[in-house]
C-alpha positions as CSV (number, residue, x, y, z in Angstrom):
1,M,42.2,-16.4,149.2
2,A,39.5,-15.6,151.8
3,V,37.4,-18.0,154.0
4,L,33.8,-17.5,155.0
5,K,33.1,-19.8,158.0
6,W,29.4,-20.3,159.0
7,L,28.2,-20.6,162.6
8,P,25.8,-23.6,163.1
9,S,22.8,-21.3,163.4
10,Q,23.7,-19.4,160.2
11,A,24.4,-22.7,158.3
12,E,20.9,-24.0,159.4
13,Y,19.2,-20.8,158.1
14,L,21.1,-21.0,154.8
15,H,20.1,-24.7,154.4
16,Q,16.5,-24.0,155.2
17,Q,16.3,-21.2,152.6
18,A,18.1,-23.4,150.0
19,V,15.5,-26.2,150.6
20,R,12.7,-23.6,150.2
21,L,14.1,-22.4,146.9
22,A,14.7,-25.9,145.7
23,R,11.0,-26.8,146.4
24,A,10.0,-23.8,144.4
25,G,11.9,-25.2,141.4
26,G,15.5,-24.1,142.0
27,P,17.5,-21.3,140.2
28,Q,16.0,-22.1,136.8
29,A,12.4,-21.5,137.9
30,A,10.5,-18.2,137.4
31,G,10.0,-16.3,140.6
32,V,12.9,-17.8,142.5
33,R,15.3,-14.9,141.7
34,E,13.4,-12.5,143.9
35,R,13.1,-15.0,146.7
36,A,16.8,-15.7,146.6
37,E,17.6,-12.0,146.7
38,A,15.3,-11.5,149.7
39,S,16.8,-14.5,151.5
40,A,20.3,-13.4,150.9
41,S,19.5,-9.9,152.3
42,A,18.1,-11.6,155.4
43,L,21.2,-13.8,155.6
44,R,23.5,-10.8,155.4
45,E,21.8,-9.4,158.6
46,L,23.1,-12.5,160.4
47,L,26.7,-11.9,159.6
48,D,29.2,-10.7,162.2
49,P,31.6,-7.8,161.2
50,G,34.4,-10.2,160.2
51,Q,32.1,-12.2,158.0
52,R,30.7,-9.1,156.4
53,A,34.2,-7.8,155.6
54,V,35.0,-11.1,153.8
55,V,31.8,-11.0,151.8
56,D,32.3,-7.3,150.9
57,G,35.9,-8.0,149.8
58,Y,34.7,-10.5,147.3
59,A,31.7,-8.3,146.2
60,S,34.1,-5.5,145.4
61,N,36.2,-7.7,143.1
62,R,39.3,-7.6,145.5
63,T,39.3,-11.4,146.3
64,T,40.5,-14.1,144.0
65,L,39.1,-17.1,145.7
66,L,36.4,-17.3,148.4
67,V,36.1,-20.6,150.3
68,V,32.8,-21.1,152.1
69,E,32.9,-23.7,154.9
70,G,30.8,-24.9,157.8
71,M,27.6,-25.5,155.8
72,R,25.2,-28.4,156.4
73,E,25.9,-31.5,154.4
74,V,23.4,-32.3,151.8
75,G,22.2,-35.8,150.7
76,E,22.9,-39.3,151.6
77,G,26.1,-41.4,151.1
78,V,27.9,-42.0,147.8
79,P,26.0,-44.4,145.4
80,E,27.6,-47.6,144.0
81,T,27.4,-46.2,140.5
82,R,27.1,-42.7,139.1
83,P,23.5,-41.8,138.2
84,S,22.7,-40.5,134.7
85,L,23.1,-36.8,133.8
86,E,19.4,-36.6,133.2
87,S,18.5,-37.9,136.7
88,L,21.0,-35.6,138.4
89,K,19.5,-32.6,136.7
90,V,16.3,-33.2,138.5
91,D,17.8,-34.7,141.7
92,F,16.4,-32.7,144.6
93,D,19.7,-32.6,146.5
94,C,21.4,-31.2,143.4
95,Q,18.7,-28.5,143.3
96,V,19.3,-27.7,147.0
97,L,23.0,-27.3,146.4
98,A,22.3,-25.1,143.3
99,S,19.8,-23.0,145.3
100,R,22.4,-22.6,148.1
101,S,24.9,-21.5,145.5
102,Q,22.5,-19.0,144.2
103,L,22.0,-17.6,147.7
104,L,25.8,-17.3,148.1
105,L,26.2,-15.5,144.8
106,N,23.5,-13.0,145.9
107,L,25.1,-12.6,149.3
108,C,28.3,-11.6,147.4
109,D,26.5,-9.2,145.2
110,N,26.5,-11.5,142.1
111,R,23.5,-12.4,140.0
112,A,23.1,-16.1,138.9
113,F,22.6,-16.4,135.1
114,A,22.8,-18.7,132.1
115,Y,24.0,-18.2,128.5
116,D,21.9,-19.0,125.5
117,L,25.1,-20.7,124.2
118,D,24.8,-23.1,127.2
119,Y,21.2,-24.1,126.2
120,N,20.0,-21.6,128.8
121,E,20.9,-24.0,131.6
122,M,21.7,-22.1,134.8
123,V,22.7,-25.2,136.8
124,R,25.7,-27.2,135.4
125,I,26.3,-30.7,136.6
126,V,30.0,-31.4,136.3
127,G,31.2,-35.0,136.0
128,N,32.4,-37.7,133.6
129,F,29.4,-38.2,131.4
130,K,31.3,-38.1,128.1
131,G,34.4,-40.3,128.8
132,G,38.1,-39.5,129.1
133,G,38.5,-40.3,132.8
134,Q,40.8,-42.9,134.4
135,H,37.9,-45.4,134.5
136,K,35.9,-45.9,131.3
137,I,32.2,-45.3,131.1
138,P,29.9,-47.8,129.3
139,E,29.6,-45.5,126.3
140,E,33.3,-44.6,126.3
141,P,34.1,-42.9,122.9
142,A,37.4,-43.2,121.1
143,P,40.1,-40.9,122.7
144,E,40.1,-38.5,119.8
145,D,36.3,-38.1,120.1
146,V,36.1,-37.2,123.8
147,E,34.3,-33.9,124.3
148,L,36.6,-31.2,125.8
149,S,34.3,-29.9,128.4
150,S,33.2,-30.2,132.1
151,H,31.0,-33.2,131.0
152,S,34.0,-35.3,130.3
153,G,36.6,-36.9,132.6
154,L,39.6,-35.4,130.9
155,A,42.2,-33.4,132.7
156,L,41.4,-29.7,132.0
157,G,44.3,-27.3,131.7
158,A,44.4,-23.9,133.3
159,H,41.5,-21.8,132.1
160,T,38.9,-19.1,132.9
161,E,35.3,-19.8,132.0
162,P,34.2,-18.8,128.5
163,P,32.9,-17.1,126.4
164,Y,36.1,-15.1,125.8
165,Y,34.9,-12.2,123.6
166,C,34.9,-9.5,126.4
167,S,35.2,-9.1,130.1
168,F,33.3,-6.2,131.6
169,H,30.7,-5.0,129.2
170,A,28.8,-6.5,126.3
171,T,30.4,-5.8,122.9
172,Q,29.4,-6.8,119.3
173,R,26.3,-8.7,120.4
174,R,28.3,-10.6,123.0
175,S,27.9,-10.7,126.7
176,P,31.0,-10.8,128.9
177,A,32.6,-13.8,130.5
178,P,31.2,-14.7,133.9
179,S,32.5,-12.7,136.9
180,T,32.2,-15.7,139.2
181,L,31.8,-19.5,139.0
182,I,30.7,-21.2,142.2
183,L,31.3,-24.9,142.7
184,T,30.2,-27.3,145.4
185,A,30.1,-31.1,145.4
186,R,27.3,-33.6,145.4
187,W,29.8,-36.4,145.9
188,N,33.6,-36.5,145.9
189,P,34.5,-40.0,147.1
190,L,38.3,-39.8,146.5
191,Q,38.6,-36.1,147.6
192,E,39.8,-35.1,144.2
193,P,40.8,-31.4,144.4
194,T,40.0,-28.4,142.3
195,Q,43.0,-26.2,141.6
196,V,42.9,-22.4,141.4
197,I,45.7,-20.2,140.1
198,P,45.7,-16.5,141.1
199,V,46.6,-14.4,138.0
200,T,47.9,-11.2,139.6
201,P,51.3,-12.7,140.6
202,V,51.7,-14.2,137.2
203,L,51.1,-10.9,135.4
204,E,53.4,-9.0,137.9
205,A,56.2,-11.5,137.2
206,L,55.8,-11.1,133.4
207,G,56.3,-7.4,133.5
208,E,54.7,-4.4,131.7
209,P,55.8,-5.0,128.1
210,V,54.5,-8.5,128.1
211,V,51.2,-7.6,129.8
212,D,50.8,-4.7,127.3
213,A,51.1,-7.2,124.4
214,L,48.4,-9.3,126.1
215,T,46.0,-6.4,126.0
216,R,46.2,-6.2,122.1
217,K,43.5,-8.0,120.1
218,H,46.0,-10.4,118.5
219,Y,44.5,-13.7,119.8
220,Q,42.0,-16.3,118.9
221,F,40.2,-19.2,120.6
222,T,38.4,-22.3,119.8
223,R,34.7,-22.7,120.7
224,P,33.7,-25.1,123.6
225,D,32.3,-28.4,122.3
226,S,29.4,-28.2,124.7
227,Y,27.9,-25.0,123.2
228,V,24.9,-24.9,120.9
229,P,25.9,-25.5,117.3
230,G,26.2,-22.8,114.8
231,D,28.8,-20.2,115.9
232,E,32.4,-19.9,114.7
233,D,35.6,-19.7,116.8
234,G,36.6,-16.4,118.2
235,R,39.2,-14.1,116.6
236,D,40.8,-10.7,117.3
237,V,40.4,-10.7,121.1
238,S,42.7,-9.7,123.9
239,I,43.7,-11.8,127.0
240,V,43.9,-8.9,129.5
241,D,41.4,-6.0,129.6
242,Y,41.5,-2.8,131.8
243,N,38.4,-0.8,132.7
244,P,38.4,3.0,133.2
245,H,38.9,2.5,137.0
246,G,42.2,0.8,136.5
247,D,40.9,-2.7,137.4
248,Y,41.7,-5.6,135.0
249,A,40.1,-8.7,133.8
250,F,41.8,-11.8,132.5
251,R,40.4,-14.4,130.1
252,F,42.4,-17.3,128.8
253,S,42.5,-21.1,128.2
254,A,45.7,-23.0,127.9
255,Y,44.1,-25.4,125.5
256,R,41.9,-23.0,123.5
257,F,44.0,-19.8,122.9
258,S,46.6,-19.1,120.2
259,A,47.9,-16.1,118.4
260,C,46.1,-15.0,115.2
261,A,47.7,-15.6,111.9
262,G,49.7,-12.5,111.0
263,A,50.0,-11.4,114.7
264,P,53.2,-9.6,115.5
265,E,56.1,-11.5,117.1
266,T,55.5,-9.7,120.3
267,A,52.1,-11.4,120.6
268,H,53.6,-14.8,120.1
269,R,56.4,-14.1,122.7
270,A,53.9,-12.8,125.2
271,L,51.7,-15.9,124.8
272,A,54.6,-18.2,125.3
273,A,55.7,-16.2,128.4
274,L,52.2,-16.3,129.8
275,Q,52.0,-20.1,129.3
276,A,55.3,-20.6,131.1
277,G,54.3,-18.3,133.9
278,I,51.1,-20.2,134.4
279,A,52.9,-23.5,134.4
280,N,55.2,-22.3,137.2
281,A,52.6,-20.5,139.2
282,E,51.3,-21.3,142.7
283,R,48.2,-23.5,142.7
284,L,45.7,-23.4,145.5
285,Q,44.0,-26.8,146.0
286,V,40.5,-27.1,147.5
287,T,38.8,-30.4,148.1
288,L,35.0,-29.9,147.7
289,D,32.2,-31.8,149.5
290,S,28.6,-30.9,150.1
291,S,29.4,-28.8,153.1
292,K,31.9,-26.6,151.2
293,A,31.7,-24.3,148.2
294,I,34.2,-22.0,146.4
295,L,33.6,-18.8,144.5
296,I,36.3,-18.3,141.9
297,N,36.8,-14.8,140.6
298,N,36.7,-15.6,136.9
299,T,38.4,-12.3,136.0
300,K,41.4,-12.9,138.2
301,A,42.0,-16.6,138.6
302,L,42.3,-19.7,136.4
303,H,41.2,-23.1,137.5
304,C,42.1,-26.6,136.4
305,R,41.8,-30.3,137.3
306,D,43.5,-33.6,136.8
307,S,41.6,-36.4,135.0
308,I,38.7,-37.7,137.0
309,K,39.6,-40.9,139.0
310,D,36.2,-41.7,140.4
311,N,33.2,-41.3,138.1
312,R,31.0,-40.7,141.0
313,R,32.6,-37.3,141.6
314,I,29.8,-34.8,140.8
315,L,30.1,-31.1,141.2
316,V,27.3,-28.5,140.8
317,R,28.3,-25.2,139.1
318,L,26.6,-21.8,138.6
319,F,27.8,-18.6,137.0
320,G,27.4,-15.1,138.4
321,Y,27.8,-11.5,137.2
322,N,29.0,-8.9,139.7
323,R,27.9,-5.2,139.7
324,F,30.8,-4.3,137.4
325,S,29.5,-6.3,134.5
326,T,26.8,-5.5,132.0
327,A,25.3,-8.2,129.6
328,I,22.8,-8.5,126.8
329,V,19.9,-9.7,128.9
330,Q,17.2,-11.8,127.2
331,S,15.2,-12.7,130.3
332,T,15.4,-11.4,133.9
333,D,13.7,-14.2,135.8
334,P,15.6,-16.4,135.5
335,M,18.4,-14.3,134.1
336,L,19.3,-15.5,130.6
337,V,21.9,-13.6,128.5
338,Q,23.1,-13.6,124.9
339,G,26.6,-15.3,124.8
């Protein structure tokens, strides 16, 4: 884990640029990508050598989790009741937070993007809109009908962000999983933490034979409920990938992955060992507010959460690709990819 701490003057500049981008329409608007890249370049010139080393460490894919602190708070106090998802999507303060996150992605040499599978929505508002939290919402569905996604209040087991077809480069008409997800909070009244699990110690403890089994395409996964309808679940994928440079990428969900029918016993044993290793792994806990953000390396860390206790807890999420990833790009401004 690394920490990037802003000086007050730097935080003020970052905030001003985020407001400027939000007024131009935020990350989803045409023309904002170039503005964000230019502002991030100017912001980089304000970094001291220590800050620059932290940023470069994340950009080079060496850092599992980057915590960004010391930013200006955004917005007023917590409302009495949670606003609707539709109103939060156009809320100016949410757009400021999303624009700030886009700047931070660019600063760390990542490009903000959206999947067509995700309805081409670059900014994801994370909260209990579909039920399943500790406190029921007015339209609470039956427990068996609660959507298993970031729009519900359910506890989410350890996972990397989908899609899970590939990790570094597009294959078989599929773009890779995100390199980064960046999260910040609009509100977090009860200071409910986000948990991050570094993967490298887990794989090192499993040993080479188990990890080798995880590189075989003997696994399958169920499709997220929140995706556009029409696709099937994924089959014949691996959990660990290596690139020609010896770097690895990990993609997995404790509640979506299983071994394919007919997979060898080594695949089943490796999956069971991985699940046990994750259950016993160290968990880093970060409590988000509007002055703090986290960049999670989606190729080297899992994240999870307990069931939401306060329905006013609202996070803002963006995805990013680093320079080591190539996707099937459908639009460059904003960047939309085929998932």
